[in-house]
mmCIF file as gemmi writes it, N, C-alpha and C atoms, coordinates in Angstrom:
data_model
loop_
_atom_site.group_PDB
_atom_site.id
_atom_site.type_symbol
_atom_site.label_atom_id
_atom_site.label_alt_id
_atom_site.label_comp_id
_atom_site.label_asym_id
_atom_site.label_entity_id
_atom_site.label_seq_id
_atom_site.pdbx_PDB_ins_code
_atom_site.Cartn_x
_atom_site.Cartn_y
_atom_site.Cartn_z
_atom_site.occupancy
_atom_site.B_iso_or_equiv
_atom_site.pdbx_formal_charge
_atom_site.auth_seq_id
_atom_site.auth_asym_id
_atom_site.pdbx_PDB_model_num
ATOM 1 N N . UNK Axp A 1 ? -44.742 13.272 -14.198 1 0 ? 1 A 1
ATOM 2 C CA . UNK Axp A 1 ? -43.765 12.185 -12.989 1 0 ? 1 A 1
ATOM 3 C C . UNK Axp A 1 ? -43.165 13.574 -12.401 1 0 ? 1 A 1
ATOM 4 N N . UNK Axp A 2 ? -42.918 14.232 -11.124 1 0 ? 2 A 1
ATOM 5 C CA . UNK Axp A 2 ? -42.415 15.252 -10.509 1 0 ? 2 A 1
ATOM 6 C C . UNK Axp A 2 ? -40.556 14.635 -10.663 1 0 ? 2 A 1
ATOM 7 N N . UNK Axp A 3 ? -40.022 15.801 -11.257 1 0 ? 3 A 1
ATOM 8 C CA . UNK Axp A 3 ? -38.557 15.99 -11.113 1 0 ? 3 A 1
ATOM 9 C C . UNK Axp A 3 ? -38.434 15.745 -9.633 1 0 ? 3 A 1
ATOM 10 N N . UNK Axp A 4 ? -36.9 15.858 -9.052 1 0 ? 4 A 1
ATOM 11 C CA . UNK Axp A 4 ? -36.432 15.819 -8.05 1 0 ? 4 A 1
ATOM 12 C C . UNK Axp A 4 ? -35.916 17.054 -7.956 1 0 ? 4 A 1
ATOM 13 N N . UNK Axp A 5 ? -34.927 17.747 -7.089 1 0 ? 5 A 1
ATOM 14 C CA . UNK Axp A 5 ? -34.386 19.014 -6.803 1 0 ? 5 A 1
ATOM 15 C C . UNK Axp A 5 ? -33.123 18.616 -7.015 1 0 ? 5 A 1
ATOM 16 N N . UNK Axp A 6 ? -32.374 19.645 -7.716 1 0 ? 6 A 1
ATOM 17 C CA . UNK Axp A 6 ? -31.335 19.852 -7.939 1 0 ? 6 A 1
ATOM 18 C C . UNK Axp A 6 ? -30.188 20.326 -6.526 1 0 ? 6 A 1
ATOM 19 N N . UNK Axp A 7 ? -29.017 19.624 -6.622 1 0 ? 7 A 1
ATOM 20 C CA . UNK Axp A 7 ? -28.272 20.13 -6.021 1 0 ? 7 A 1
ATOM 21 C C . UNK Axp A 7 ? -26.529 19.893 -6.59 1 0 ? 7 A 1
ATOM 22 N N . UNK Axp A 8 ? -26.196 21.023 -6.502 1 0 ? 8 A 1
ATOM 23 C CA . UNK Axp A 8 ? -25.023 21.673 -7.004 1 0 ? 8 A 1
ATOM 24 C C . UNK Axp A 8 ? -23.872 20.748 -6.709 1 0 ? 8 A 1
ATOM 25 N N . UNK Axp A 9 ? -22.607 20.314 -7.308 1 0 ? 9 A 1
ATOM 26 C CA . UNK Axp A 9 ? -22.038 19.093 -7.175 1 0 ? 9 A 1
ATOM 27 C C . UNK Axp A 9 ? -21.05 19.68 -6.213 1 0 ? 9 A 1
ATOM 28 N N . UNK Axp A 10 ? -20.763 20.817 -5.923 1 0 ? 10 A 1
ATOM 29 C CA . UNK Axp A 10 ? -20.007 21.497 -4.749 1 0 ? 10 A 1
ATOM 30 C C . UNK Axp A 10 ? -20.293 20.697 -3.54 1 0 ? 10 A 1
ATOM 31 N N . UNK Axp A 11 ? -21.591 20.739 -3.619 1 0 ? 11 A 1
ATOM 32 C CA . UNK Axp A 11 ? -22.323 20.962 -2.14 1 0 ? 11 A 1
ATOM 33 C C . UNK Axp A 11 ? -22.257 19.194 -2.159 1 0 ? 11 A 1
ATOM 34 N N . UNK Axp A 12 ? -22.374 18.23 -3.12 1 0 ? 12 A 1
ATOM 35 C CA . UNK Axp A 12 ? -22.74 16.963 -3.384 1 0 ? 12 A 1
ATOM 36 C C . UNK Axp A 12 ? -21.069 16.668 -2.764 1 0 ? 12 A 1
ATOM 37 N N . UNK Axp A 13 ? -20.196 16.935 -3.412 1 0 ? 13 A 1
ATOM 38 C CA . UNK Axp A 13 ? -18.82 16.772 -3.029 1 0 ? 13 A 1
ATOM 39 C C . UNK Axp A 13 ? -18.314 17.362 -1.75 1 0 ? 13 A 1
ATOM 40 N N . UNK Axp A 14 ? -18.844 17.918 -0.89 1 0 ? 14 A 1
ATOM 41 C CA . UNK Axp A 14 ? -19.099 18.283 0.398 1 0 ? 14 A 1
ATOM 42 C C . UNK Axp A 14 ? -19.614 17.556 1.459 1 0 ? 14 A 1
ATOM 43 N N . UNK Axp A 15 ? -20.765 17.081 1.138 1 0 ? 15 A 1
ATOM 44 C CA . UNK Axp A 15 ? -21.263 16.041 1.535 1 0 ? 15 A 1
ATOM 45 C C . UNK Axp A 15 ? -21.016 14.572 1.551 1 0 ? 15 A 1
ATOM 46 N N . UNK Axp A 16 ? -20.103 14.005 0.648 1 0 ? 16 A 1
ATOM 47 C CA . UNK Axp A 16 ? -19.659 12.859 0.347 1 0 ? 16 A 1
ATOM 48 C C . UNK Axp A 16 ? -18.385 13.158 0.855 1 0 ? 16 A 1
ATOM 49 N N . UNK Axp A 17 ? -17.827 13.818 1.109 1 0 ? 17 A 1
ATOM 50 C CA . UNK Axp A 17 ? -16.765 14.059 1.649 1 0 ? 17 A 1
ATOM 51 C C . UNK Axp A 17 ? -16.671 13.928 3.128 1 0 ? 17 A 1
ATOM 52 N N . UNK Axp A 18 ? -18.021 14.658 3.775 1 0 ? 18 A 1
ATOM 53 C CA . UNK Axp A 18 ? -17.702 14.592 5.309 1 0 ? 18 A 1
ATOM 54 C C . UNK Axp A 18 ? -18.222 13.149 5.787 1 0 ? 18 A 1
ATOM 55 N N . UNK Axp A 19 ? -19.235 12.314 4.88 1 0 ? 19 A 1
ATOM 56 C CA . UNK Axp A 19 ? -19.26 10.669 4.796 1 0 ? 19 A 1
ATOM 57 C C . UNK Axp A 19 ? -18.334 10.227 5.136 1 0 ? 19 A 1
ATOM 58 N N . UNK Axp A 20 ? -16.864 10.173 4.437 1 0 ? 20 A 1
ATOM 59 C CA . UNK Axp A 20 ? -15.73 9.75 4.196 1 0 ? 20 A 1
ATOM 60 C C . UNK Axp A 20 ? -15.134 9.767 5.589 1 0 ? 20 A 1
ATOM 61 N N . UNK Axp A 21 ? -14.872 10.91 6.288 1 0 ? 21 A 1
ATOM 62 C CA . UNK Axp A 21 ? -13.976 11.581 6.888 1 0 ? 21 A 1
ATOM 63 C C . UNK Axp A 21 ? -14.488 11.824 8.401 1 0 ? 21 A 1
ATOM 64 N N . UNK Axp A 22 ? -15.669 12.25 8.198 1 0 ? 22 A 1
ATOM 65 C CA . UNK Axp A 22 ? -16.395 12.853 9.654 1 0 ? 22 A 1
ATOM 66 C C . UNK Axp A 22 ? -16.737 11.162 11 1 0 ? 22 A 1
ATOM 67 N N . UNK Axp A 23 ? -17.278 10.309 10.443 1 0 ? 23 A 1
ATOM 68 C CA . UNK Axp A 23 ? -17.678 8.954 11.044 1 0 ? 23 A 1
ATOM 69 C C . UNK Axp A 23 ? -18.94 8.94 11.844 1 0 ? 23 A 1
ATOM 70 N N . UNK Axp A 24 ? -19.933 10.385 10.918 1 0 ? 24 A 1
ATOM 71 C CA . UNK Axp A 24 ? -21.023 10.153 11.083 1 0 ? 24 A 1
ATOM 72 C C . UNK Axp A 24 ? -22.017 9.139 10.156 1 0 ? 24 A 1
ATOM 73 N N . UNK Axp A 25 ? -22.981 8.98 10.738 1 0 ? 25 A 1
ATOM 74 C CA . UNK Axp A 25 ? -24.212 8.33 9.859 1 0 ? 25 A 1
ATOM 75 C C . UNK Axp A 25 ? -24.478 9.319 8.474 1 0 ? 25 A 1
ATOM 76 N N . UNK Axp A 26 ? -24.954 8.33 7.223 1 0 ? 26 A 1
ATOM 77 C CA . UNK Axp A 26 ? -25.542 9.105 6.334 1 0 ? 26 A 1
ATOM 78 C C . UNK Axp A 26 ? -26.47 9.683 6.681 1 0 ? 26 A 1
ATOM 79 N N . UNK Axp A 27 ? -27.688 9.175 7.302 1 0 ? 27 A 1
ATOM 80 C CA . UNK Axp A 27 ? -28.597 9.712 8.171 1 0 ? 27 A 1
ATOM 81 C C . UNK Axp A 27 ? -28.313 10.924 8.753 1 0 ? 27 A 1
ATOM 82 N N . UNK Axp A 28 ? -27.527 10.891 9.579 1 0 ? 28 A 1
ATOM 83 C CA . UNK Axp A 28 ? -27.274 12.035 10.278 1 0 ? 28 A 1
ATOM 84 C C . UNK Axp A 28 ? -26.601 13.502 9.669 1 0 ? 28 A 1
ATOM 85 N N . UNK Axp A 29 ? -25.747 13.338 8.6 1 0 ? 29 A 1
ATOM 86 C CA . UNK Axp A 29 ? -25.072 14.017 7.475 1 0 ? 29 A 1
ATOM 87 C C . UNK Axp A 29 ? -26.368 14.62 6.84 1 0 ? 29 A 1
ATOM 88 N N . UNK Axp A 30 ? -27.458 13.604 6.293 1 0 ? 30 A 1
ATOM 89 C CA . UNK Axp A 30 ? -28.246 14.161 5.513 1 0 ? 30 A 1
ATOM 90 C C . UNK Axp A 30 ? -29.177 15.12 6.29 1 0 ? 30 A 1
ATOM 91 N N . UNK Axp A 31 ? -29.664 14.955 7.673 1 0 ? 31 A 1
ATOM 92 C CA . UNK Axp A 31 ? -30.476 15.778 8.38 1 0 ? 31 A 1
ATOM 93 C C . UNK Axp A 31 ? -29.839 16.905 8.594 1 0 ? 31 A 1
ATOM 94 N N . UNK Axp A 32 ? -28.197 17.097 8.733 1 0 ? 32 A 1
ATOM 95 C CA . UNK Axp A 32 ? -27.761 18.268 8.845 1 0 ? 32 A 1
ATOM 96 C C . UNK Axp A 32 ? -27.74 19.265 7.551 1 0 ? 32 A 1
ATOM 97 N N . UNK Axp A 33 ? -28.094 19.034 6.415 1 0 ? 33 A 1
ATOM 98 C CA . UNK Axp A 33 ? -27.868 19.332 5.333 1 0 ? 33 A 1
ATOM 99 C C . UNK Axp A 33 ? -29.354 19.586 4.69 1 0 ? 33 A 1
ATOM 100 N N . UNK Axp A 34 ? -29.91 19.103 5.405 1 0 ? 34 A 1
ATOM 101 C CA . UNK Axp A 34 ? -31.603 18.828 4.838 1 0 ? 34 A 1
ATOM 102 C C . UNK Axp A 34 ? -32.098 18.074 3.884 1 0 ? 34 A 1
ATOM 103 N N . UNK Axp A 35 ? -31.362 17.278 3.583 1 0 ? 35 A 1
ATOM 104 C CA . UNK Axp A 35 ? -31.666 15.924 2.678 1 0 ? 35 A 1
ATOM 105 C C . UNK Axp A 35 ? -31.968 15.114 2.98 1 0 ? 35 A 1
ATOM 106 N N . UNK Axp A 36 ? -32.768 14.486 2.267 1 0 ? 36 A 1
ATOM 107 C CA . UNK Axp A 36 ? -33.543 13.035 2.76 1 0 ? 36 A 1
ATOM 108 C C . UNK Axp A 36 ? -32.181 12.255 2.469 1 0 ? 36 A 1
ATOM 109 N N . UNK Axp A 37 ? -31.959 11.322 3.226 1 0 ? 37 A 1
ATOM 110 C CA . UNK Axp A 37 ? -30.651 10.434 2.823 1 0 ? 37 A 1
ATOM 111 C C . UNK Axp A 37 ? -30.99 9.419 1.857 1 0 ? 37 A 1
ATOM 112 N N . UNK Axp A 38 ? -32.064 9.213 1.274 1 0 ? 38 A 1
ATOM 113 C CA . UNK Axp A 38 ? -32.189 8.385 -0.037 1 0 ? 38 A 1
ATOM 114 C C . UNK Axp A 38 ? -31.083 9.121 -1.303 1 0 ? 38 A 1
ATOM 115 N N . UNK Axp A 39 ? -31.733 10.308 -1.117 1 0 ? 39 A 1
ATOM 116 C CA . UNK Axp A 39 ? -30.977 11.152 -2.049 1 0 ? 39 A 1
ATOM 117 C C . UNK Axp A 39 ? -29.364 10.833 -1.995 1 0 ? 39 A 1
ATOM 118 N N . UNK Axp A 40 ? -28.846 10.748 -0.446 1 0 ? 40 A 1
ATOM 119 C CA . UNK Axp A 40 ? -27.025 10.393 -0.853 1 0 ? 40 A 1
ATOM 120 C C . UNK Axp A 40 ? -26.868 9.497 -0.584 1 0 ? 40 A 1
ATOM 121 N N . UNK Axp A 41 ? -27.704 8.555 -0.383 1 0 ? 41 A 1
ATOM 122 C CA . UNK Axp A 41 ? -27.145 7.067 -1.158 1 0 ? 41 A 1
ATOM 123 C C . UNK Axp A 41 ? -27.507 7.233 -2.479 1 0 ? 41 A 1
ATOM 124 N N . UNK Axp A 42 ? -28.263 7.874 -3.186 1 0 ? 42 A 1
ATOM 125 C CA . UNK Axp A 42 ? -27.616 7.714 -4.547 1 0 ? 42 A 1
ATOM 126 C C . UNK Axp A 42 ? -26.859 8.174 -5.112 1 0 ? 42 A 1
ATOM 127 N N . UNK Axp A 43 ? -26.327 9.123 -4.392 1 0 ? 43 A 1
ATOM 128 C CA . UNK Axp A 43 ? -24.695 9.763 -4.981 1 0 ? 43 A 1
ATOM 129 C C . UNK Axp A 43 ? -24.016 8.807 -4.326 1 0 ? 43 A 1
ATOM 130 N N . UNK Axp A 44 ? -24.149 8.065 -3.024 1 0 ? 44 A 1
ATOM 131 C CA . UNK Axp A 44 ? -22.774 7.464 -3.388 1 0 ? 44 A 1
ATOM 132 C C . UNK Axp A 44 ? -22.853 6.217 -4.006 1 0 ? 44 A 1
ATOM 133 N N . UNK Axp A 45 ? -23.821 5.939 -4.299 1 0 ? 45 A 1
ATOM 134 C CA . UNK Axp A 45 ? -24.457 4.588 -5.549 1 0 ? 45 A 1
ATOM 135 C C . UNK Axp A 45 ? -23.764 4.672 -6.8 1 0 ? 45 A 1
ATOM 136 N N . UNK Axp A 46 ? -24.216 6.107 -7.189 1 0 ? 46 A 1
ATOM 137 C CA . UNK Axp A 46 ? -23.656 6.326 -8.42 1 0 ? 46 A 1
ATOM 138 C C . UNK Axp A 46 ? -22.141 6.733 -8.872 1 0 ? 46 A 1
ATOM 139 N N . UNK Axp A 47 ? -21.439 7.393 -7.439 1 0 ? 47 A 1
ATOM 140 C CA . UNK Axp A 47 ? -19.94 7.849 -7.862 1 0 ? 47 A 1
ATOM 141 C C . UNK Axp A 47 ? -18.768 6.89 -6.966 1 0 ? 47 A 1
ATOM 142 N N . UNK Axp A 48 ? -19.562 6.508 -6.41 1 0 ? 48 A 1
ATOM 143 C CA . UNK Axp A 48 ? -18.189 5.244 -5.616 1 0 ? 48 A 1
ATOM 144 C C . UNK Axp A 48 ? -17.975 4.274 -6.235 1 0 ? 48 A 1
ATOM 145 N N . UNK Axp A 49 ? -16.706 4.247 -6.404 1 0 ? 49 A 1
ATOM 146 C CA . UNK Axp A 49 ? -15.779 3.048 -7.556 1 0 ? 49 A 1
ATOM 147 C C . UNK Axp A 49 ? -16.119 1.77 -6.649 1 0 ? 49 A 1
ATOM 148 N N . UNK Axp A 50 ? -16.115 0.793 -7.233 1 0 ? 50 A 1
ATOM 149 C CA . UNK Axp A 50 ? -16.294 -0.716 -6.487 1 0 ? 50 A 1
ATOM 150 C C . UNK Axp A 50 ? -15.034 -0.65 -5.434 1 0 ? 50 A 1
ATOM 151 N N . UNK Axp A 51 ? -13.983 -0.196 -5.593 1 0 ? 51 A 1
ATOM 152 C CA . UNK Axp A 51 ? -12.253 -0.639 -5.047 1 0 ? 51 A 1
ATOM 153 C C . UNK Axp A 51 ? -12.942 0.387 -3.575 1 0 ? 51 A 1
ATOM 154 N N . UNK Axp A 52 ? -13.463 1.151 -3.399 1 0 ? 52 A 1
ATOM 155 C CA . UNK Axp A 52 ? -13.572 2.082 -2.483 1 0 ? 52 A 1
ATOM 156 C C . UNK Axp A 52 ? -14.817 2.499 -1.503 1 0 ? 52 A 1
ATOM 157 N N . UNK Axp A 53 ? -15.509 1.317 -1.002 1 0 ? 53 A 1
ATOM 158 C CA . UNK Axp A 53 ? -16.564 0.763 -0.599 1 0 ? 53 A 1
ATOM 159 C C . UNK Axp A 53 ? -16.825 2.182 1.347 1 0 ? 53 A 1
ATOM 160 N N . UNK Axp A 54 ? -17.19 3.347 0.812 1 0 ? 54 A 1
ATOM 161 C CA . UNK Axp A 54 ? -17.094 4.548 1.622 1 0 ? 54 A 1
ATOM 162 C C . UNK Axp A 54 ? -18.475 4.059 2.709 1 0 ? 54 A 1
ATOM 163 N N . UNK Axp A 55 ? -19.424 3.687 2.646 1 0 ? 55 A 1
ATOM 164 C CA . UNK Axp A 55 ? -20.495 2.989 3.314 1 0 ? 55 A 1
ATOM 165 C C . UNK Axp A 55 ? -19.709 2.015 4.474 1 0 ? 55 A 1
ATOM 166 N N . UNK Axp A 56 ? -19.205 1.029 4.155 1 0 ? 56 A 1
ATOM 167 C CA . UNK Axp A 56 ? -18.519 0.244 4.587 1 0 ? 56 A 1
ATOM 168 C C . UNK Axp A 56 ? -16.856 0.736 5.614 1 0 ? 56 A 1
ATOM 169 N N . UNK Axp A 57 ? -16.574 1.454 4.919 1 0 ? 57 A 1
ATOM 170 C CA . UNK Axp A 57 ? -15.399 1.904 6.083 1 0 ? 57 A 1
ATOM 171 C C . UNK Axp A 57 ? -16.31 2.962 6.829 1 0 ? 57 A 1
ATOM 172 N N . UNK Axp A 58 ? -17.179 3.332 6.408 1 0 ? 58 A 1
ATOM 173 C CA . UNK Axp A 58 ? -17.889 4.403 7.908 1 0 ? 58 A 1
ATOM 174 C C . UNK Axp A 58 ? -18.724 3.492 8.63 1 0 ? 58 A 1
ATOM 175 N N . UNK Axp A 59 ? -18.835 2.649 8.151 1 0 ? 59 A 1
ATOM 176 C CA . UNK Axp A 59 ? -20.134 1.583 9.103 1 0 ? 59 A 1
ATOM 177 C C . UNK Axp A 59 ? -18.823 0.84 10.019 1 0 ? 59 A 1
ATOM 178 N N . UNK Axp A 60 ? -17.602 0.488 9.341 1 0 ? 60 A 1
ATOM 179 C CA . UNK Axp A 60 ? -16.331 -0.035 10.532 1 0 ? 60 A 1
ATOM 180 C C . UNK Axp A 60 ? -15.734 1.09 11.266 1 0 ? 60 A 1
ATOM 181 N N . UNK Axp A 61 ? -15.905 2.4 10.84 1 0 ? 61 A 1
ATOM 182 C CA . UNK Axp A 61 ? -15.523 3.043 11.603 1 0 ? 61 A 1
ATOM 183 C C . UNK Axp A 61 ? -16.236 3.332 12.728 1 0 ? 61 A 1
ATOM 184 N N . UNK Axp A 62 ? -17.398 3.36 12.545 1 0 ? 62 A 1
ATOM 185 C CA . UNK Axp A 62 ? -18.307 3.734 13.853 1 0 ? 62 A 1
ATOM 186 C C . UNK Axp A 62 ? -18.293 2.542 14.712 1 0 ? 62 A 1
ATOM 187 N N . UNK Axp A 63 ? -18.447 1.082 14.333 1 0 ? 63 A 1
ATOM 188 C CA . UNK Axp A 63 ? -18.244 0.001 14.672 1 0 ? 63 A 1
ATOM 189 C C . UNK Axp A 63 ? -16.968 0.199 16.218 1 0 ? 63 A 1
ATOM 190 N N . UNK Axp A 64 ? -15.908 0.658 15.248 1 0 ? 64 A 1
ATOM 191 C CA . UNK Axp A 64 ? -14.502 0.421 16.027 1 0 ? 64 A 1
ATOM 192 C C . UNK Axp A 64 ? -14.531 1.434 17.206 1 0 ? 64 A 1
ATOM 193 N N . UNK Axp A 65 ? -15.42 2.594 16.79 1 0 ? 65 A 1
ATOM 194 C CA . UNK Axp A 65 ? -15.513 3.483 18.474 1 0 ? 65 A 1
ATOM 195 C C . UNK Axp A 65 ? -16.505 3.013 19.315 1 0 ? 65 A 1
ATOM 196 N N . UNK Axp A 66 ? -16.873 1.946 18.827 1 0 ? 66 A 1
ATOM 197 C CA . UNK Axp A 66 ? -18.301 1.309 19.78 1 0 ? 66 A 1
ATOM 198 C C . UNK Axp A 66 ? -17.533 0.367 20.417 1 0 ? 66 A 1
ATOM 199 N N . UNK Axp A 67 ? -16.603 -0.275 20.109 1 0 ? 67 A 1
ATOM 200 C CA . UNK Axp A 67 ? -15.835 -1.442 20.697 1 0 ? 67 A 1
ATOM 201 C C . UNK Axp A 67 ? -14.415 -0.655 21.46 1 0 ? 67 A 1
ATOM 202 N N . UNK Axp A 68 ? -14.211 0.374 21.035 1 0 ? 68 A 1
ATOM 203 C CA . UNK Axp A 68 ? -13.148 1.005 22.121 1 0 ? 68 A 1
ATOM 204 C C . UNK Axp A 68 ? -13.567 1.445 23.263 1 0 ? 68 A 1
ATOM 205 N N . UNK Axp A 69 ? -15.181 2.022 22.979 1 0 ? 69 A 1
ATOM 206 C CA . UNK Axp A 69 ? -15.79 2.49 24.312 1 0 ? 69 A 1
ATOM 207 C C . UNK Axp A 69 ? -16.401 1.388 25.046 1 0 ? 69 A 1
ATOM 208 N N . UNK Axp A 70 ? -16.585 0.73 24.651 1 0 ? 70 A 1
ATOM 209 C CA . UNK Axp A 70 ? -16.857 -0.753 25.529 1 0 ? 70 A 1
ATOM 210 C C . UNK Axp A 70 ? -15.885 -1.469 26.083 1 0 ? 70 A 1
ATOM 211 N N . UNK Axp A 71 ? -14.197 -1.669 25.479 1 0 ? 71 A 1
ATOM 212 C CA . UNK Axp A 71 ? -13.216 -2.152 26.541 1 0 ? 71 A 1
ATOM 213 C C . UNK Axp A 71 ? -12.711 -0.896 27.227 1 0 ? 71 A 1
ATOM 214 N N . UNK Axp A 72 ? -12.911 0.395 27.231 1 0 ? 72 A 1
ATOM 215 C CA . UNK Axp A 72 ? -12.837 1.294 28.508 1 0 ? 72 A 1
ATOM 216 C C . UNK Axp A 72 ? -13.774 0.702 29.077 1 0 ? 72 A 1
ATOM 217 N N . UNK Axp A 73 ? -14.879 0.809 28.776 1 0 ? 73 A 1
ATOM 218 C CA . UNK Axp A 73 ? -15.752 0.703 30.549 1 0 ? 73 A 1
ATOM 219 C C . UNK Axp A 73 ? -15.309 -0.466 31.285 1 0 ? 73 A 1
ATOM 220 N N . UNK Axp A 74 ? -15.268 -1.321 30.093 1 0 ? 74 A 1
ATOM 221 C CA . UNK Axp A 74 ? -14.844 -2.732 31.073 1 0 ? 74 A 1
ATOM 222 C C . UNK Axp A 74 ? -13.293 -3.445 31.539 1 0 ? 74 A 1
ATOM 223 N N . UNK Axp A 75 ? -12.718 -2.31 30.959 1 0 ? 75 A 1
ATOM 224 C CA . UNK Axp A 75 ? -11.406 -1.97 31.578 1 0 ? 75 A 1
ATOM 225 C C . UNK Axp A 75 ? -11.294 -0.976 32.916 1 0 ? 75 A 1
ATOM 226 N N . UNK Axp A 76 ? -12.57 -0.095 33.294 1 0 ? 76 A 1
ATOM 227 C CA . UNK Axp A 76 ? -12.713 0.37 34.137 1 0 ? 76 A 1
ATOM 228 C C . UNK Axp A 76 ? -13.154 0.098 35.195 1 0 ? 76 A 1
ATOM 229 N N . UNK Axp A 77 ? -14.046 -0.892 34.426 1 0 ? 77 A 1
ATOM 230 C CA . UNK Axp A 77 ? -15.073 -2.179 35.599 1 0 ? 77 A 1
ATOM 231 C C . UNK Axp A 77 ? -14.369 -2.872 36.004 1 0 ? 77 A 1
ATOM 232 N N . UNK Axp A 78 ? -13.623 -3.476 35.67 1 0 ? 78 A 1
ATOM 233 C CA . UNK Axp A 78 ? -12.208 -4.804 36.02 1 0 ? 78 A 1
ATOM 234 C C . UNK Axp A 78 ? -11.2 -3.879 37.699 1 0 ? 78 A 1
ATOM 235 N N . UNK Axp A 79 ? -10.874 -2.869 36.75 1 0 ? 79 A 1
ATOM 236 C CA . UNK Axp A 79 ? -10.061 -1.957 37.898 1 0 ? 79 A 1
ATOM 237 C C . UNK Axp A 79 ? -10.544 -1.807 39.45 1 0 ? 79 A 1
ATOM 238 N N . UNK Axp A 80 ? -12.076 -1.063 39.26 1 0 ? 80 A 1
ATOM 239 C CA . UNK Axp A 80 ? -12.835 -0.916 39.686 1 0 ? 80 A 1
ATOM 240 C C . UNK Axp A 80 ? -13.15 -1.951 41.168 1 0 ? 80 A 1
ATOM 241 N N . UNK Axp A 81 ? -13.3 -3.264 40.365 1 0 ? 81 A 1
ATOM 242 C CA . UNK Axp A 81 ? -13.33 -4.54 41.346 1 0 ? 81 A 1
ATOM 243 C C . UNK Axp A 81 ? -12.454 -4.75 41.952 1 0 ? 81 A 1
ATOM 244 N N . UNK Axp A 82 ? -10.865 -4.146 41.824 1 0 ? 82 A 1
ATOM 245 C CA . UNK Axp A 82 ? -9.844 -4.945 42.233 1 0 ? 82 A 1
ATOM 246 C C . UNK Axp A 82 ? -9.356 -4.342 43.405 1 0 ? 82 A 1
């Protein structure tokens, strides 16, 4: 059975920190670092305490950004019609 690739712990920490703070998707960050997303998800599963759901927080941030953008567009359209 082939062994997986080894990643330095500092690199893992850097990637996980970006997931927490950047608002980018795991897939995008993994692509930026040339790592398959499954590897990053495994790191998240193994190192994230139950009380700090990073993936959920990140998803909610992206959803919030989308909703703010939508509200802005609707407000603009509404003012334009007046």
